[in-house]
N, C-alpha and C positions, 0 to 999 in steps of 0.2 A: 504493500499499499504506499502510495507517495505520502508525503509530509504536506502537501497541499489537501488532502483529503480527510486530514486527523482534524478532529473539532478540538477545541480548547476547553479544558477543564475548568470548572469553578473552583475557585478558592474555598477550602473548608477547613475545618479542625475537629479534633475530637478533645471534648471538654476535660479540663482538669479536674481532681476531685474537689467537690465543693463549688464547683462555679455557677454562677448565675447569670442572667441576663446582663446585669452592671459590669461584673467581673469582666466577662466576656467582651463586652461594649469597650470596656476602659483599656483592655489590652490590645484588641485587634481592630478597634476604630477610635484611635487617640485624637485624631482630628475633629471628630465629632462630640457635641456636649452629650453628655450621659443619656438626657431624654430621646435625643435624635438616635444616639446609636443603639438603643435599646428598641426603639420604634422600628429602625432598619433591619435590626437581626431578628425580630419577631414576624416581620413582613416575609422576610426569605427564609424563614424555619418554620411554616405553619405546622410541618409536621410534630413540631415540638409544640410551639405555643399553643395548639388547639388539643393538647392533651391534658388530660386531668391532672393535675399537681397532687393530688391525694390530700388528705388531713394535714393542716400545718403541724400538729403534735406527732407526725410518722416519722418514719426512718428518713425521709427526704425532706422534711421541714416544710413542705407545700412547693417545692420545688421541681417543675417538670423535667429538667435536664437530667438525664442520664449519663454516665461515663460513656458508654457505648453508641450516643447519638453522633450523627454526623450533623455539624452546625457550618451552614454556608456563610463565610463572612464578606460575602460580596453579592449584588443581585444578580439574576440570572441575565444572559447574554441575550441579545438582539437575535430575533430569527435570522438566517440568511436570505 
């Protein structure tokens, strides 16, 4: 396959232990203020954002982000 036929892969990370939307936004999107960074991450990661977080007193403390989640840290690319 020629390199011209390969699609660009969207930048993503695996969360660190205890990561929240705020901690990921601060680390991965430092140029954005916290609220804008969180909103961007949540809109690019509906597969995580729309998941039930469970009770706030549970083992994840109400955090829907799991260490096994793939978190996109950039928007989807435009269709060619």
